[in-house]
C-alpha positions in Angstrom: 0.0 0.0 0.0 1.4 3.4 -1.0 1.9 6.0 1.8 -0.7 8.7 2.0 0.8 12.0 0.8 -0.3 15.0 2.7 0.5 18.6 1.8 3.2 20.1 4.1 1.9 22.0 7.2 1.9 25.7 7.0 4.5 27.3 9.2 3.2 28.9 12.4 2.5 32.6 12.2 5.4 34.8 13.1 5.2 36.2 16.6 4.4 39.9 16.7 6.9 42.3 18.3 4.2 45.0 18.8 0.4 44.8 19.2 -0.2 46.5 15.8 1.4 43.5 14.0 -1.0 41.0 15.5 -3.7 39.7 13.1 -4.0 36.1 14.5 -4.1 34.9 18.1 -1.1 32.6 17.5 1.0 35.7 16.7 0.7 36.9 20.3 3.8 36.2 22.4 3.2 33.2 24.7 0.1 32.1 22.8 0.2 28.7 21.0 -2.5 26.6 19.4 -3.9 25.4 22.7 -4.3 28.7 24.4 -5.6 30.3 21.1 -8.3 27.6 21.1 -9.2 28.4 24.7 -9.5 32.1 23.8 -11.7 31.3 20.8 -13.9 29.1 23.1 -14.4 32.3 25.1 -15.4 34.3 22.0 -12.0 36.0 21.4 -11.7 36.0 17.7 -8.8 38.4 17.1 -6.0 39.8 19.2 -7.6 43.3 19.3 -10.5 41.8 21.3 -8.1 41.4 24.2 -7.7 45.2 24.6 -11.1 45.5 26.2 -11.1 42.2 28.2 -9.8 41.5 31.7 -7.4 38.6 32.2 -9.0 37.4 35.4 -12.5 37.4 33.8 -11.1 35.4 30.9 -9.5 32.9 33.3 -12.7 32.5 35.4 -14.8 32.1 32.2 -12.4 29.4 30.9 -12.7 27.5 34.2 -16.5 27.7 34.0 -16.6 26.7 30.3 -14.4 23.7 30.7 -15.9 22.7 34.1 -12.5 22.5 35.7 -9.9 24.7 37.4 -7.2 25.7 35.0 -3.6 26.0 36.0 -2.9 29.5 37.3 -0.2 29.9 34.7 -3.1 30.2 32.2 -4.0 33.4 34.1 -0.4 34.6 33.8 -0.6 34.0 30.1 -3.8 35.9 29.7 -2.3 38.8 31.7 0.7 38.8 29.4 -1.5 38.8 26.3 -3.9 41.5 27.4 -1.0 43.7 28.6 0.8 43.2 25.3 -2.3 44.2 23.3 -2.7 47.3 25.4 0.8 48.4 24.3 3.2 46.8 26.8 6.4 45.2 25.6 6.3 41.4 25.0 7.3 39.5 28.2 7.3 35.8 29.0 4.2 34.7 30.9 6.1 33.7 34.0 7.1 37.4 34.5 3.4 37.8 35.5 3.4 35.2 38.2 4.4 37.5 41.1 2.0 40.1 39.9 -0.8 37.6 39.7 -0.1 36.3 43.2 0.0 39.8 44.6 -3.2 41.0 42.8 -5.3 37.9 43.1 -3.8 35.6 45.7 -4.7 31.9 45.2 -6.9 31.3 42.1 
């Protein structure tokens, strides 16, 4: 039996260095296919939607939508993404861990 030939996968979108470059969720720093799918589940269609949204609200909505508590690093990632889309420099999600603990305590 001959192997099934599939077209090559498209390369992932280039990560944006500033918010204005973001057209797709996967272009956001720290956002891969899984978190992008979570954001879409919550109704976030494009990166610009994040400007008006609150990271904690997104995290809590994701917990409700999935019926399980998400790892707090997901909140850190949402904080990084919303901050970036509001004009902050790109920073790794773990840079937000201390801020999350100070602002929200245990989630």
